[in-house]
C-alpha positions as CSV (number, residue, x, y, z in Angstrom):
1,Q,7.6,-12.1,-6.4
2,V,7.4,-8.5,-5.3
3,Q,6.2,-8.1,-1.6
4,L,5.5,-5.0,0.4
5,V,4.5,-5.5,4.0
6,E,3.7,-2.5,6.1
7,S,3.8,-2.3,9.9
8,G,3.7,0.2,12.7
9,G,0.2,1.6,12.4
10,G,-2.3,1.9,15.4
11,L,-4.3,4.4,17.3
12,V,-2.8,7.6,18.5
13,H,-4.0,10.9,20.0
14,P,-3.9,14.2,18.2
15,G,-0.4,15.6,18.3
16,G,1.1,12.1,18.7
17,S,3.7,10.3,16.5
18,L,3.9,7.0,14.7
19,R,6.6,5.5,12.5
20,L,5.4,3.1,9.6
21,S,7.7,0.6,8.1
22,C,7.5,-1.3,4.9
23,A,9.6,-4.4,4.4
24,A,10.3,-4.9,0.7
25,S,11.4,-8.1,-1.2
26,G,11.4,-9.5,-4.7
27,F,12.8,-6.6,-6.6
28,P,16.0,-4.3,-6.5
29,F,14.9,-2.1,-3.6
30,S,18.0,0.2,-3.5
31,T,17.6,1.3,-7.1
32,S,13.6,1.6,-7.0
33,P,11.6,4.6,-6.2
34,M,9.3,4.1,-3.2
35,S,6.1,5.9,-2.1
36,W,3.5,6.1,0.5
37,Y,-0.2,6.7,-0.2
38,R,-3.3,6.7,2.1
39,Q,-7.0,6.2,1.8
40,A,-9.5,7.6,4.3
41,P,-13.0,6.3,4.6
42,G,-15.2,7.2,1.6
43,K,-12.3,9.0,-0.2
44,E,-9.9,8.1,-3.1
45,R,-6.4,6.9,-2.4
46,E,-4.1,9.9,-2.3
47,Y,-0.3,10.6,-2.4
48,V,1.5,11.2,0.8
49,A,5.4,11.1,0.0
50,H,8.0,9.6,-2.3
51,I,11.6,8.9,-2.2
52,T,13.9,8.2,-5.2
53,S,16.7,5.8,-5.4
54,R,19.1,8.7,-4.5
55,S,16.9,9.6,-1.4
56,A,15.5,12.8,-3.0
57,T,12.1,13.3,-1.3
58,G,8.7,15.0,-2.0
59,Y,5.5,15.4,0.1
60,A,2.0,16.3,-0.3
61,E,1.2,19.7,1.0
62,S,-1.2,18.3,3.7
63,V,1.8,16.5,5.4
64,W,4.6,18.9,4.6
65,G,6.8,19.5,7.8
66,R,5.0,16.9,9.8
67,F,5.9,13.6,8.0
68,T,9.3,12.3,6.9
69,I,10.1,9.6,4.4
70,S,13.3,7.6,4.5
71,R,14.8,4.4,3.4
72,D,17.3,1.8,4.6
73,N,18.7,0.1,1.7
74,A,20.7,-2.3,3.7
75,K,17.5,-3.6,5.3
76,D,15.3,-3.1,2.2
77,T,12.9,-1.1,4.3
78,L,10.9,2.1,3.7
79,Y,9.9,4.3,6.6
80,L,7.4,7.1,7.2
81,Q,7.9,9.0,10.3
82,M,4.6,10.8,11.2
83,N,4.7,13.7,13.8
84,D,2.0,16.2,15.0
85,L,-0.7,13.8,13.8
86,K,-4.2,15.1,13.2
87,P,-7.6,13.4,13.0
88,E,-7.6,14.0,9.3
89,D,-4.5,11.8,8.9
90,T,-6.7,8.8,9.8
91,A,-6.5,6.4,6.9
92,V,-5.2,3.1,5.6
93,Y,-1.6,3.8,4.6
94,Y,-0.1,1.9,1.6
95,C,3.4,1.3,0.6
96,N,4.1,1.6,-3.2
97,T,6.7,0.9,-5.8
98,Y,6.9,0.7,-9.5
99,Y,8.9,-2.2,-10.9
100,N,7.6,-2.8,-14.4
101,K,4.2,-2.2,-12.9
102,N,2.7,-0.6,-9.7
103,Y,2.9,-2.8,-6.6
104,W,1.1,-2.1,-3.4
105,G,1.2,-3.4,0.1
106,Q,-1.8,-4.8,2.0
107,G,-2.1,-1.4,3.9
108,I,-2.0,-0.5,7.6
109,Q,-4.6,1.4,9.6
110,V,-3.6,4.7,11.3
111,T,-6.3,6.2,13.5
112,V,-5.8,9.6,15.1
113,S,-8.5,10.2,17.7
114,P,-8.8,11.9,21.1
């Protein structure tokens, strides 16, 4: 079965960095599009970034120039490098793929606070 397991979250000060990882299994990772979404308290889940099977990328305007999405097909792992973090980046971050239907990880908390 499809599994997506996020790791790497935590508490960081404004201006700091974190790298999220998403370990994938149960589907053909190397040929699958992958995305990151996030959900802040009291808000709807929102798109953060995506990467195609050919490693073309796209980003939400709010993270453009600060976040970088990447993938390691040899390790079936998706990454999100987050730099210059701001308090408004505080959210639960979710890994996502579409393989006949949408699949989501369990989410990982990222808190940006002084």
